[in-house]
N, CA, C, O and CB atoms as a CASP TS submission, in Angstrom:
PFRMAT TS
TARGET T0000
AUTHOR 0000-0000-0000
METHOD Language model
MODEL 1
PARENT N/A
ATOM      1  N   MET     1     -13.229 -22.728   6.003  1.00  0.00           N
ATOM      2  CA  MET     1     -14.381 -21.994   6.475  1.00  0.00           C
ATOM      3  C   MET     1     -14.570 -20.756   5.595  1.00  0.00           C
ATOM      4  O   MET     1     -13.816 -19.789   5.708  1.00  0.00           O
ATOM      5  CB  MET     1     -14.217 -21.604   7.970  1.00  0.00           C
ATOM      6  N   LYS     2     -15.545 -20.790   4.748  1.00  0.00           N
ATOM      7  CA  LYS     2     -15.752 -19.702   3.804  1.00  0.00           C
ATOM      8  C   LYS     2     -16.371 -18.473   4.466  1.00  0.00           C
ATOM      9  O   LYS     2     -16.254 -17.369   3.935  1.00  0.00           O
ATOM     10  CB  LYS     2     -16.630 -20.169   2.666  1.00  0.00           C
ATOM     11  N   SER     3     -17.016 -18.641   5.596  1.00  0.00           N
ATOM     12  CA  SER     3     -17.642 -17.492   6.250  1.00  0.00           C
ATOM     13  C   SER     3     -16.608 -16.522   6.811  1.00  0.00           C
ATOM     14  O   SER     3     -16.934 -15.360   7.052  1.00  0.00           O
ATOM     15  CB  SER     3     -18.564 -17.962   7.364  1.00  0.00           C
ATOM     16  N   ALA     4     -15.395 -16.957   7.021  1.00  0.00           N
ATOM     17  CA  ALA     4     -14.349 -16.073   7.538  1.00  0.00           C
ATOM     18  C   ALA     4     -13.939 -15.030   6.507  1.00  0.00           C
ATOM     19  O   ALA     4     -13.414 -13.980   6.876  1.00  0.00           O
ATOM     20  CB  ALA     4     -13.132 -16.887   7.964  1.00  0.00           C
ATOM     21  N   LYS     5     -14.164 -15.295   5.233  1.00  0.00           N
ATOM     22  CA  LYS     5     -13.803 -14.327   4.195  1.00  0.00           C
ATOM     23  C   LYS     5     -14.656 -13.070   4.269  1.00  0.00           C
ATOM     24  O   LYS     5     -14.235 -12.011   3.805  1.00  0.00           O
ATOM     25  CB  LYS     5     -13.938 -14.958   2.820  1.00  0.00           C
ATOM     26  N   TRP     6     -15.844 -13.172   4.842  1.00  0.00           N
ATOM     27  CA  TRP     6     -16.697 -11.996   4.998  1.00  0.00           C
ATOM     28  C   TRP     6     -16.093 -10.992   5.967  1.00  0.00           C
ATOM     29  O   TRP     6     -16.470  -9.820   5.951  1.00  0.00           O
ATOM     30  CB  TRP     6     -18.080 -12.407   5.475  1.00  0.00           C
ATOM     31  N   LEU     7     -15.175 -11.421   6.800  1.00  0.00           N
ATOM     32  CA  LEU     7     -14.501 -10.492   7.710  1.00  0.00           C
ATOM     33  C   LEU     7     -13.673  -9.458   6.953  1.00  0.00           C
ATOM     34  O   LEU     7     -13.389  -8.386   7.488  1.00  0.00           O
ATOM     35  CB  LEU     7     -13.606 -11.260   8.678  1.00  0.00           C
ATOM     36  N   ALA     8     -13.289  -9.759   5.736  1.00  0.00           N
ATOM     37  CA  ALA     8     -12.493  -8.821   4.937  1.00  0.00           C
ATOM     38  C   ALA     8     -13.288  -7.567   4.577  1.00  0.00           C
ATOM     39  O   ALA     8     -12.692  -6.536   4.267  1.00  0.00           O
ATOM     40  CB  ALA     8     -11.998  -9.503   3.660  1.00  0.00           C
ATOM     41  N   ALA     9     -14.608  -7.630   4.611  1.00  0.00           N
ATOM     42  CA  ALA     9     -15.439  -6.458   4.312  1.00  0.00           C
ATOM     43  C   ALA     9     -15.492  -5.490   5.487  1.00  0.00           C
ATOM     44  O   ALA     9     -15.801  -4.312   5.306  1.00  0.00           O
ATOM     45  CB  ALA     9     -16.853  -6.893   3.939  1.00  0.00           C
ATOM     46  N   LEU    10     -15.199  -5.968   6.669  1.00  0.00           N
ATOM     47  CA  LEU    10     -15.281  -5.131   7.864  1.00  0.00           C
ATOM     48  C   LEU    10     -14.344  -3.926   7.830  1.00  0.00           C
ATOM     49  O   LEU    10     -14.798  -2.825   8.142  1.00  0.00           O
ATOM     50  CB  LEU    10     -14.979  -5.956   9.074  1.00  0.00           C
ATOM     51  N   PRO    11     -13.059  -4.063   7.471  1.00  0.00           N
ATOM     52  CA  PRO    11     -12.198  -2.879   7.397  1.00  0.00           C
ATOM     53  C   PRO    11     -12.645  -1.864   6.343  1.00  0.00           C
ATOM     54  O   PRO    11     -12.466  -0.661   6.531  1.00  0.00           O
ATOM     55  CB  PRO    11     -10.784  -3.304   7.108  1.00  0.00           C
ATOM     56  N   VAL    12     -13.217  -2.331   5.250  1.00  0.00           N
ATOM     57  CA  VAL    12     -13.696  -1.413   4.212  1.00  0.00           C
ATOM     58  C   VAL    12     -14.853  -0.585   4.746  1.00  0.00           C
ATOM     59  O   VAL    12     -14.899   0.630   4.551  1.00  0.00           O
ATOM     60  CB  VAL    12     -14.128  -2.187   2.946  1.00  0.00           C
ATOM     61  N   VAL    13     -15.785  -1.242   5.418  1.00  0.00           N
ATOM     62  CA  VAL    13     -16.921  -0.534   6.006  1.00  0.00           C
ATOM     63  C   VAL    13     -16.432   0.432   7.084  1.00  0.00           C
ATOM     64  O   VAL    13     -16.922   1.557   7.180  1.00  0.00           O
ATOM     65  CB  VAL    13     -17.944  -1.536   6.600  1.00  0.00           C
ATOM     66  N   ALA    14     -15.481   0.003   7.881  1.00  0.00           N
ATOM     67  CA  ALA    14     -14.959   0.859   8.948  1.00  0.00           C
ATOM     68  C   ALA    14     -14.242   2.079   8.380  1.00  0.00           C
ATOM     69  O   ALA    14     -14.346   3.175   8.932  1.00  0.00           O
ATOM     70  CB  ALA    14     -14.008   0.067   9.848  1.00  0.00           C
ATOM     71  N   PHE    15     -13.520   1.896   7.286  1.00  0.00           N
ATOM     72  CA  PHE    15     -12.812   3.018   6.677  1.00  0.00           C
ATOM     73  C   PHE    15     -13.787   4.091   6.204  1.00  0.00           C
ATOM     74  O   PHE    15     -13.573   5.282   6.426  1.00  0.00           O
ATOM     75  CB  PHE    15     -11.953   2.534   5.506  1.00  0.00           C
ATOM     76  N   PHE    16     -14.861   3.654   5.550  1.00  0.00           N
ATOM     77  CA  PHE    16     -15.820   4.619   5.021  1.00  0.00           C
ATOM     78  C   PHE    16     -16.748   5.188   6.092  1.00  0.00           C
ATOM     79  O   PHE    16     -17.338   6.249   5.889  1.00  0.00           O
ATOM     80  CB  PHE    16     -16.641   3.975   3.936  1.00  0.00           C
ATOM     81  N   SER    17     -16.887   4.512   7.215  1.00  0.00           N
ATOM     82  CA  SER    17     -17.738   5.038   8.278  1.00  0.00           C
ATOM     83  C   SER    17     -16.988   6.007   9.189  1.00  0.00           C
ATOM     84  O   SER    17     -17.611   6.667  10.021  1.00  0.00           O
ATOM     85  CB  SER    17     -18.305   3.897   9.099  1.00  0.00           C
ATOM     86  N   GLY    18     -15.691   6.104   9.054  1.00  0.00           N
ATOM     87  CA  GLY    18     -14.899   6.984   9.912  1.00  0.00           C
ATOM     88  C   GLY    18     -15.236   8.446   9.751  1.00  0.00           C
ATOM     89  O   GLY    18     -15.245   9.190  10.732  1.00  0.00           O
ATOM     90  N   GLY    19     -15.512   8.872   8.539  1.00  0.00           N
ATOM     91  CA  GLY    19     -15.867  10.267   8.301  1.00  0.00           C
ATOM     92  C   GLY    19     -17.176  10.637   8.962  1.00  0.00           C
ATOM     93  O   GLY    19     -17.292  11.705   9.564  1.00  0.00           O
ATOM     94  N   TRP    20     -18.172   9.758   8.856  1.00  0.00           N
ATOM     95  CA  TRP    20     -19.452  10.004   9.502  1.00  0.00           C
ATOM     96  C   TRP    20     -19.301   9.993  11.017  1.00  0.00           C
ATOM     97  O   TRP    20     -19.879  10.820  11.723  1.00  0.00           O
ATOM     98  CB  TRP    20     -20.482   8.964   9.062  1.00  0.00           C
ATOM     99  N   LEU    21     -18.524   9.052  11.492  1.00  0.00           N
ATOM    100  CA  LEU    21     -18.347   8.926  12.936  1.00  0.00           C
ATOM    101  C   LEU    21     -17.569  10.099  13.520  1.00  0.00           C
ATOM    102  O   LEU    21     -17.770  10.456  14.681  1.00  0.00           O
ATOM    103  CB  LEU    21     -17.636   7.626  13.263  1.00  0.00           C
ATOM    104  N   SER    22     -16.695  10.697  12.741  1.00  0.00           N
ATOM    105  CA  SER    22     -15.899  11.808  13.254  1.00  0.00           C
ATOM    106  C   SER    22     -16.743  13.053  13.499  1.00  0.00           C
ATOM    107  O   SER    22     -16.328  13.944  14.239  1.00  0.00           O
ATOM    108  CB  SER    22     -14.777  12.132  12.289  1.00  0.00           C
ATOM    109  N   SER    23     -17.921  13.124  12.888  1.00  0.00           N
ATOM    110  CA  SER    23     -18.782  14.284  13.130  1.00  0.00           C
ATOM    111  C   SER    23     -19.467  14.217  14.490  1.00  0.00           C
ATOM    112  O   SER    23     -19.880  15.247  15.023  1.00  0.00           O
ATOM    113  CB  SER    23     -19.831  14.394  12.035  1.00  0.00           C
ATOM    114  N   VAL    24     -19.594  13.020  15.059  1.00  0.00           N
ATOM    115  CA  VAL    24     -20.239  12.878  16.365  1.00  0.00           C
ATOM    116  C   VAL    24     -19.245  12.525  17.468  1.00  0.00           C
ATOM    117  O   VAL    24     -19.600  12.555  18.646  1.00  0.00           O
ATOM    118  CB  VAL    24     -21.320  11.818  16.296  1.00  0.00           C
ATOM    119  N   ALA    25     -18.027  12.196  17.112  1.00  0.00           N
ATOM    120  CA  ALA    25     -17.012  11.798  18.088  1.00  0.00           C
ATOM    121  C   ALA    25     -16.268  13.044  18.586  1.00  0.00           C
ATOM    122  O   ALA    25     -16.351  14.109  17.975  1.00  0.00           O
ATOM    123  CB  ALA    25     -16.013  10.769  17.465  1.00  0.00           C
ATOM    124  N   PRO    26     -15.542  12.899  19.696  1.00  0.00           N
ATOM    125  CA  PRO    26     -14.742  14.037  20.172  1.00  0.00           C
ATOM    126  C   PRO    26     -13.674  14.424  19.150  1.00  0.00           C
ATOM    127  O   PRO    26     -13.249  13.603  18.337  1.00  0.00           O
ATOM    128  CB  PRO    26     -14.080  13.703  21.523  1.00  0.00           C
ATOM    129  N   THR    27     -13.254  15.668  19.204  1.00  0.00           N
ATOM    130  CA  THR    27     -12.298  16.177  18.226  1.00  0.00           C
ATOM    131  C   THR    27     -10.941  15.507  18.356  1.00  0.00           C
ATOM    132  O   THR    27     -10.337  15.124  17.354  1.00  0.00           O
ATOM    133  CB  THR    27     -12.145  17.674  18.376  1.00  0.00           C
ATOM    134  N   PHE    28     -10.459  15.363  19.588  1.00  0.00           N
ATOM    135  CA  PHE    28      -9.145  14.761  19.815  1.00  0.00           C
ATOM    136  C   PHE    28      -9.271  13.552  20.726  1.00  0.00           C
ATOM    137  O   PHE    28     -10.033  13.556  21.693  1.00  0.00           O
ATOM    138  CB  PHE    28      -8.173  15.787  20.422  1.00  0.00           C
ATOM    139  N   VAL    29      -8.515  12.528  20.401  1.00  0.00           N
ATOM    140  CA  VAL    29      -8.425  11.322  21.213  1.00  0.00           C
ATOM    141  C   VAL    29      -6.949  11.050  21.419  1.00  0.00           C
ATOM    142  O   VAL    29      -6.203  10.910  20.450  1.00  0.00           O
ATOM    143  CB  VAL    29      -9.156  10.096  20.539  1.00  0.00           C
ATOM    144  N   LEU    30      -6.523  10.973  22.654  1.00  0.00           N
ATOM    145  CA  LEU    30      -5.114  10.737  23.004  1.00  0.00           C
ATOM    146  C   LEU    30      -4.207  11.801  22.378  1.00  0.00           C
ATOM    147  O   LEU    30      -3.058  11.519  22.036  1.00  0.00           O
ATOM    148  CB  LEU    30      -4.674   9.328  22.544  1.00  0.00           C
ATOM    149  N   GLY    31      -4.726  13.018  22.230  1.00  0.00           N
ATOM    150  CA  GLY    31      -3.941  14.119  21.693  1.00  0.00           C
ATOM    151  C   GLY    31      -3.820  14.136  20.183  1.00  0.00           C
ATOM    152  O   GLY    31      -3.120  14.981  19.625  1.00  0.00           O
ATOM    153  N   MET    32      -4.496  13.206  19.511  1.00  0.00           N
ATOM    154  CA  MET    32      -4.463  13.162  18.050  1.00  0.00           C
ATOM    155  C   MET    32      -5.876  13.357  17.514  1.00  0.00           C
ATOM    156  O   MET    32      -6.848  13.076  18.215  1.00  0.00           O
ATOM    157  CB  MET    32      -3.860  11.819  17.542  1.00  0.00           C
ATOM    158  N   PRO    33      -5.997  13.832  16.284  1.00  0.00           N
ATOM    159  CA  PRO    33      -7.336  13.956  15.701  1.00  0.00           C
ATOM    160  C   PRO    33      -8.033  12.600  15.650  1.00  0.00           C
ATOM    161  O   PRO    33      -7.400  11.569  15.421  1.00  0.00           O
ATOM    162  CB  PRO    33      -7.256  14.562  14.288  1.00  0.00           C
ATOM    163  N   PHE    34      -9.351  12.620  15.868  1.00  0.00           N
ATOM    164  CA  PHE    34     -10.110  11.373  15.941  1.00  0.00           C
ATOM    165  C   PHE    34      -9.948  10.529  14.686  1.00  0.00           C
ATOM    166  O   PHE    34      -9.757   9.316  14.774  1.00  0.00           O
ATOM    167  CB  PHE    34     -11.576  11.669  16.171  1.00  0.00           C
ATOM    168  N   LEU    35     -10.022  11.152  13.532  1.00  0.00           N
ATOM    169  CA  LEU    35      -9.948  10.388  12.286  1.00  0.00           C
ATOM    170  C   LEU    35      -8.596   9.691  12.125  1.00  0.00           C
ATOM    171  O   LEU    35      -8.521   8.603  11.554  1.00  0.00           O
ATOM    172  CB  LEU    35     -10.203  11.304  11.094  1.00  0.00           C
ATOM    173  N   MET    36      -7.542  10.312  12.622  1.00  0.00           N
ATOM    174  CA  MET    36      -6.218   9.675  12.563  1.00  0.00           C
ATOM    175  C   MET    36      -6.180   8.450  13.483  1.00  0.00           C
ATOM    176  O   MET    36      -5.657   7.403  13.101  1.00  0.00           O
ATOM    177  CB  MET    36      -5.103  10.686  12.962  1.00  0.00           C
ATOM    178  N   VAL    37      -6.724   8.580  14.676  1.00  0.00           N
ATOM    179  CA  VAL    37      -6.781   7.444  15.605  1.00  0.00           C
ATOM    180  C   VAL    37      -7.627   6.330  15.007  1.00  0.00           C
ATOM    181  O   VAL    37      -7.270   5.155  15.100  1.00  0.00           O
ATOM    182  CB  VAL    37      -7.355   7.878  16.979  1.00  0.00           C
ATOM    183  N   TRP    38      -8.752   6.697  14.390  1.00  0.00           N
ATOM    184  CA  TRP    38      -9.649   5.718  13.782  1.00  0.00           C
ATOM    185  C   TRP    38      -8.930   4.948  12.673  1.00  0.00           C
ATOM    186  O   TRP    38      -8.997   3.719  12.634  1.00  0.00           O
ATOM    187  CB  TRP    38     -10.907   6.413  13.223  1.00  0.00           C
ATOM    188  N   ASN    39      -8.251   5.649  11.783  1.00  0.00           N
ATOM    189  CA  ASN    39      -7.574   4.986  10.662  1.00  0.00           C
ATOM    190  C   ASN    39      -6.395   4.137  11.115  1.00  0.00           C
ATOM    191  O   ASN    39      -6.192   3.040  10.595  1.00  0.00           O
ATOM    192  CB  ASN    39      -7.097   6.018   9.660  1.00  0.00           C
ATOM    193  N   VAL    40      -5.621   4.619  12.066  1.00  0.00           N
ATOM    194  CA  VAL    40      -4.475   3.841  12.553  1.00  0.00           C
ATOM    195  C   VAL    40      -4.946   2.600  13.287  1.00  0.00           C
ATOM    196  O   VAL    40      -4.364   1.527  13.127  1.00  0.00           O
ATOM    197  CB  VAL    40      -3.588   4.693  13.476  1.00  0.00           C
ATOM    198  N   SER    41      -5.987   2.731  14.085  1.00  0.00           N
ATOM    199  CA  SER    41      -6.484   1.558  14.801  1.00  0.00           C
ATOM    200  C   SER    41      -7.046   0.520  13.830  1.00  0.00           C
ATOM    201  O   SER    41      -6.865  -0.678  14.043  1.00  0.00           O
ATOM    202  CB  SER    41      -7.558   1.968  15.817  1.00  0.00           C
ATOM    203  N   TRP    42      -7.727   0.960  12.766  1.00  0.00           N
ATOM    204  CA  TRP    42      -8.233   0.003  11.793  1.00  0.00           C
ATOM    205  C   TRP    42      -7.131  -0.567  10.913  1.00  0.00           C
ATOM    206  O   TRP    42      -7.293  -1.649  10.347  1.00  0.00           O
ATOM    207  CB  TRP    42      -9.284   0.651  10.934  1.00  0.00           C
ATOM    208  N   LEU    43      -6.033   0.130  10.790  1.00  0.00           N
ATOM    209  CA  LEU    43      -4.883  -0.430  10.093  1.00  0.00           C
ATOM    210  C   LEU    43      -4.368  -1.655  10.846  1.00  0.00           C
ATOM    211  O   LEU    43      -4.090  -2.691  10.243  1.00  0.00           O
ATOM    212  CB  LEU    43      -3.766   0.627   9.943  1.00  0.00           C
ATOM    213  N   VAL    44      -4.244  -1.529  12.151  1.00  0.00           N
ATOM    214  CA  VAL    44      -3.794  -2.650  12.977  1.00  0.00           C
ATOM    215  C   VAL    44      -4.849  -3.756  13.001  1.00  0.00           C
ATOM    216  O   VAL    44      -4.518  -4.935  12.874  1.00  0.00           O
ATOM    217  CB  VAL    44      -3.486  -2.175  14.412  1.00  0.00           C
ATOM    218  N   LEU    45      -6.114  -3.377  13.163  1.00  0.00           N
ATOM    219  CA  LEU    45      -7.178  -4.380  13.199  1.00  0.00           C
ATOM    220  C   LEU    45      -7.317  -5.122  11.875  1.00  0.00           C
ATOM    221  O   LEU    45      -7.671  -6.301  11.865  1.00  0.00           O
ATOM    222  CB  LEU    45      -8.497  -3.725  13.558  1.00  0.00           C
ATOM    223  N   THR    46      -7.047  -4.455  10.765  1.00  0.00           N
ATOM    224  CA  THR    46      -7.094  -5.119   9.468  1.00  0.00           C
ATOM    225  C   THR    46      -6.055  -6.233   9.383  1.00  0.00           C
ATOM    226  O   THR    46      -6.325  -7.305   8.841  1.00  0.00           O
ATOM    227  CB  THR    46      -6.872  -4.106   8.346  1.00  0.00           C
ATOM    228  N   SER    47      -4.883  -5.975   9.916  1.00  0.00           N
ATOM    229  CA  SER    47      -3.844  -7.015   9.933  1.00  0.00           C
ATOM    230  C   SER    47      -4.292  -8.204  10.776  1.00  0.00           C
ATOM    231  O   SER    47      -4.086  -9.356  10.393  1.00  0.00           O
ATOM    232  CB  SER    47      -2.514  -6.449  10.479  1.00  0.00           C
ATOM    233  N   LEU    48      -4.897  -7.927  11.908  1.00  0.00           N
ATOM    234  CA  LEU    48      -5.376  -9.026  12.757  1.00  0.00           C
ATOM    235  C   LEU    48      -6.509  -9.799  12.093  1.00  0.00           C
ATOM    236  O   LEU    48      -6.582 -11.021  12.220  1.00  0.00           O
ATOM    237  CB  LEU    48      -5.841  -8.487  14.109  1.00  0.00           C
ATOM    238  N   ILE    49      -7.382  -9.107  11.397  1.00  0.00           N
ATOM    239  CA  ILE    49      -8.474  -9.775  10.691  1.00  0.00           C
ATOM    240  C   ILE    49      -7.928 -10.671   9.579  1.00  0.00           C
ATOM    241  O   ILE    49      -8.433 -11.772   9.363  1.00  0.00           O
ATOM    242  CB  ILE    49      -9.454  -8.738  10.109  1.00  0.00           C
ATOM    243  N   MET    50      -6.904 -10.202   8.880  1.00  0.00           N
ATOM    244  CA  MET    50      -6.308 -11.020   7.827  1.00  0.00           C
ATOM    245  C   MET    50      -5.635 -12.276   8.402  1.00  0.00           C
ATOM    246  O   MET    50      -5.639 -13.329   7.764  1.00  0.00           O
ATOM    247  CB  MET    50      -5.288 -10.193   7.035  1.00  0.00           C
ATOM    248  N   VAL    51      -5.068 -12.165   9.589  1.00  0.00           N
ATOM    249  CA  VAL    51      -4.487 -13.338  10.250  1.00  0.00           C
ATOM    250  C   VAL    51      -5.590 -14.332  10.603  1.00  0.00           C
ATOM    251  O   VAL    51      -5.417 -15.538  10.430  1.00  0.00           O
ATOM    252  CB  VAL    51      -3.704 -12.923  11.525  1.00  0.00           C
ATOM    253  N   VAL    52      -6.717 -13.832  11.095  1.00  0.00           N
ATOM    254  CA  VAL    52      -7.840 -14.714  11.425  1.00  0.00           C
ATOM    255  C   VAL    52      -8.353 -15.420  10.180  1.00  0.00           C
ATOM    256  O   VAL    52      -8.643 -16.615  10.224  1.00  0.00           O
ATOM    257  CB  VAL    52      -8.976 -13.920  12.087  1.00  0.00           C
ATOM    258  N   ILE    53      -8.470 -14.703   9.079  1.00  0.00           N
ATOM    259  CA  ILE    53      -8.926 -15.315   7.832  1.00  0.00           C
ATOM    260  C   ILE    53      -7.936 -16.369   7.354  1.00  0.00           C
ATOM    261  O   ILE    53      -8.341 -17.440   6.902  1.00  0.00           O
ATOM    262  CB  ILE    53      -9.125 -14.246   6.749  1.00  0.00           C
ATOM    263  N   ASP    54      -6.649 -16.075   7.450  1.00  0.00           N
ATOM    264  CA  ASP    54      -5.619 -17.026   7.030  1.00  0.00           C
ATOM    265  C   ASP    54      -5.647 -18.286   7.881  1.00  0.00           C
ATOM    266  O   ASP    54      -5.542 -19.398   7.364  1.00  0.00           O
ATOM    267  CB  ASP    54      -4.239 -16.382   7.103  1.00  0.00           C
ATOM    268  N   ARG    55      -5.788 -18.107   9.182  1.00  0.00           N
ATOM    269  CA  ARG    55      -5.844 -19.277  10.068  1.00  0.00           C
ATOM    270  C   ARG    55      -7.105 -20.094   9.842  1.00  0.00           C
ATOM    271  O   ARG    55      -7.075 -21.320   9.948  1.00  0.00           O
ATOM    272  CB  ARG    55      -5.771 -18.840  11.527  1.00  0.00           C
ATOM    273  N   ALA    56      -8.216 -19.431   9.530  1.00  0.00           N
ATOM    274  CA  ALA    56      -9.470 -20.150   9.319  1.00  0.00           C
ATOM    275  C   ALA    56      -9.446 -20.967   8.035  1.00  0.00           C
ATOM    276  O   ALA    56     -10.048 -22.039   7.968  1.00  0.00           O
ATOM    277  CB  ALA    56     -10.633 -19.174   9.285  1.00  0.00           C
ATOM    278  N   GLU    57      -8.753 -20.467   7.019  1.00  0.00           N
ATOM    279  CA  GLU    57      -8.687 -21.202   5.753  1.00  0.00           C
ATOM    280  C   GLU    57      -7.731 -22.382   5.828  1.00  0.00           C
ATOM    281  O   GLU    57      -7.898 -23.351   5.088  1.00  0.00           O
ATOM    282  CB  GLU    57      -8.262 -20.273   4.630  1.00  0.00           C
ATOM    283  N   GLY    58      -6.751 -22.326   6.689  1.00  0.00           N
ATOM    284  CA  GLY    58      -5.770 -23.384   6.752  1.00  0.00           C
ATOM    285  C   GLY    58      -4.747 -23.235   5.648  1.00  0.00           C
ATOM    286  O   GLY    58      -4.703 -22.210   4.968  1.00  0.00           O
ATOM    287  N   ASP    59      -3.934 -24.240   5.468  1.00  0.00           N
ATOM    288  CA  ASP    59      -2.907 -24.201   4.434  1.00  0.00           C
ATOM    289  C   ASP    59      -3.463 -24.840   3.167  1.00  0.00           C
ATOM    290  O   ASP    59      -3.401 -26.058   3.000  1.00  0.00           O
ATOM    291  CB  ASP    59      -1.609 -24.925   4.901  1.00  0.00           C
ATOM    292  N   ILE    60      -3.998 -24.024   2.285  1.00  0.00           N
ATOM    293  CA  ILE    60      -4.630 -24.518   1.064  1.00  0.00           C
ATOM    294  C   ILE    60      -3.592 -25.073   0.096  1.00  0.00           C
ATOM    295  O   ILE    60      -3.877 -26.026  -0.628  1.00  0.00           O
ATOM    296  CB  ILE    60      -5.434 -23.404   0.391  1.00  0.00           C
ATOM    297  N   ASP    61      -2.403 -24.499   0.071  1.00  0.00           N
ATOM    298  CA  ASP    61      -1.383 -24.906  -0.891  1.00  0.00           C
ATOM    299  C   ASP    61      -0.617 -26.154  -0.468  1.00  0.00           C
ATOM    300  O   ASP    61       0.196 -26.656  -1.243  1.00  0.00           O
ATOM    301  CB  ASP    61      -0.417 -23.782  -1.105  1.00  0.00           C
ATOM    302  N   ALA    62      -0.847 -26.660   0.712  1.00  0.00           N
ATOM    303  CA  ALA    62      -0.073 -27.799   1.194  1.00  0.00           C
ATOM    304  C   ALA    62      -0.228 -29.046   0.322  1.00  0.00           C
ATOM    305  O   ALA    62       0.790 -29.654  -0.008  1.00  0.00           O
ATOM    306  CB  ALA    62      -0.478 -28.121   2.604  1.00  0.00           C
ATOM    307  N   PRO    63      -1.431 -29.466  -0.071  1.00  0.00           N
ATOM    308  CA  PRO    63      -1.528 -30.672  -0.907  1.00  0.00           C
ATOM    309  C   PRO    63      -0.856 -30.512  -2.265  1.00  0.00           C
ATOM    310  O   PRO    63      -0.219 -31.450  -2.745  1.00  0.00           O
ATOM    311  CB  PRO    63      -2.980 -31.039  -1.111  1.00  0.00           C
ATOM    312  N   SER    64      -0.981 -29.347  -2.895  1.00  0.00           N
ATOM    313  CA  SER    64      -0.349 -29.173  -4.197  1.00  0.00           C
ATOM    314  C   SER    64       1.163 -29.068  -4.078  1.00  0.00           C
ATOM    315  O   SER    64       1.884 -29.482  -4.986  1.00  0.00           O
ATOM    316  CB  SER    64      -0.899 -27.941  -4.887  1.00  0.00           C
ATOM    317  N   ALA    65       1.653 -28.522  -2.974  1.00  0.00           N
ATOM    318  CA  ALA    65       3.096 -28.415  -2.779  1.00  0.00           C
ATOM    319  C   ALA    65       3.727 -29.790  -2.555  1.00  0.00           C
ATOM    320  O   ALA    65       4.812 -30.067  -3.066  1.00  0.00           O
ATOM    321  CB  ALA    65       3.406 -27.494  -1.595  1.00  0.00           C
ATOM    322  N   THR    66       3.055 -30.642  -1.799  1.00  0.00           N
ATOM    323  CA  THR    66       3.606 -31.975  -1.567  1.00  0.00           C
ATOM    324  C   THR    66       3.496 -32.829  -2.826  1.00  0.00           C
ATOM    325  O   THR    66       4.355 -33.675  -3.076  1.00  0.00           O
ATOM    326  CB  THR    66       2.884 -32.660  -0.395  1.00  0.00           C
ATOM    327  N   ALA    67       2.448 -32.616  -3.619  1.00  0.00           N
ATOM    328  CA  ALA    67       2.287 -33.396  -4.853  1.00  0.00           C
ATOM    329  C   ALA    67       3.364 -33.013  -5.868  1.00  0.00           C
ATOM    330  O   ALA    67       3.893 -33.875  -6.570  1.00  0.00           O
ATOM    331  CB  ALA    67       0.877 -33.176  -5.458  1.00  0.00           C
ATOM    332  N   SER    68       3.689 -31.707  -5.945  1.00  0.00           N
ATOM    333  CA  SER    68       4.711 -31.304  -6.911  1.00  0.00           C
ATOM    334  C   SER    68       6.102 -31.757  -6.465  1.00  0.00           C
ATOM    335  O   SER    68       6.955 -32.057  -7.299  1.00  0.00           O
ATOM    336  CB  SER    68       4.689 -29.781  -7.105  1.00  0.00           C
ATOM    337  N   THR    69       6.329 -31.805  -5.158  1.00  0.00           N
ATOM    338  CA  THR    69       7.622 -32.274  -4.660  1.00  0.00           C
ATOM    339  C   THR    69       7.756 -33.777  -4.898  1.00  0.00           C
ATOM    340  O   THR    69       8.837 -34.255  -5.243  1.00  0.00           O
ATOM    341  CB  THR    69       7.782 -31.947  -3.153  1.00  0.00           C
ATOM    342  N   ALA    70       6.680 -34.512  -4.720  1.00  0.00           N
ATOM    343  CA  ALA    70       6.731 -35.954  -4.948  1.00  0.00           C
ATOM    344  C   ALA    70       6.932 -36.263  -6.431  1.00  0.00           C
ATOM    345  O   ALA    70       7.529 -37.284  -6.773  1.00  0.00           O
ATOM    346  CB  ALA    70       5.446 -36.622  -4.436  1.00  0.00           C
ATOM    347  N   ALA    71       6.446 -35.404  -7.301  1.00  0.00           N
ATOM    348  CA  ALA    71       6.580 -35.631  -8.728  1.00  0.00           C
ATOM    349  C   ALA    71       7.971 -35.223  -9.240  1.00  0.00           C
ATOM    350  O   ALA    71       8.300 -35.467 -10.401  1.00  0.00           O
ATOM    351  CB  ALA    71       5.497 -34.865  -9.478  1.00  0.00           C
ATOM    352  N   GLY    72       8.773 -34.609  -8.384  1.00  0.00           N
ATOM    353  CA  GLY    72      10.108 -34.208  -8.788  1.00  0.00           C
ATOM    354  C   GLY    72      10.169 -32.822  -9.387  1.00  0.00           C
ATOM    355  O   GLY    72      11.163 -32.466 -10.020  1.00  0.00           O
ATOM    356  N   ASP    73       9.141 -32.045  -9.203  1.00  0.00           N
ATOM    357  CA  ASP    73       9.084 -30.683  -9.732  1.00  0.00           C
ATOM    358  C   ASP    73       9.706 -29.744  -8.709  1.00  0.00           C
ATOM    359  O   ASP    73       9.069 -29.392  -7.717  1.00  0.00           O
ATOM    360  CB  ASP    73       7.615 -30.259 -10.061  1.00  0.00           C
ATOM    361  N   ALA    74      10.949 -29.338  -8.949  1.00  0.00           N
ATOM    362  CA  ALA    74      11.649 -28.438  -8.017  1.00  0.00           C
ATOM    363  C   ALA    74      11.503 -27.005  -8.528  1.00  0.00           C
ATOM    364  O   ALA    74      12.046 -26.649  -9.574  1.00  0.00           O
ATOM    365  CB  ALA    74      13.172 -28.831  -7.872  1.00  0.00           C
ATOM    366  N   ARG    75      10.774 -26.203  -7.788  1.00  0.00           N
ATOM    367  CA  ARG    75      10.590 -24.807  -8.202  1.00  0.00           C
ATOM    368  C   ARG    75      11.435 -23.894  -7.407  1.00  0.00           C
ATOM    369  O   ARG    75      11.406 -22.682  -7.622  1.00  0.00           O
ATOM    370  CB  ARG    75       9.161 -24.390  -8.083  1.00  0.00           C
TER
END
């Protein structure tokens, strides 16, 4: 599914929108500065997005790995 790769642009957009959003958001969230909460939360969300992209693509290397093993190519 090639459309899942577009999800990788979401963390980049979120990172650059954090500065603009911090001007209208409350100063502190959970006792920490808003921008710190924003960046840490997107750090975690980026990992989850990468897992979704990986699962959507499937195991691309599986056919080449089985072909090289069948050919006797031990890497």
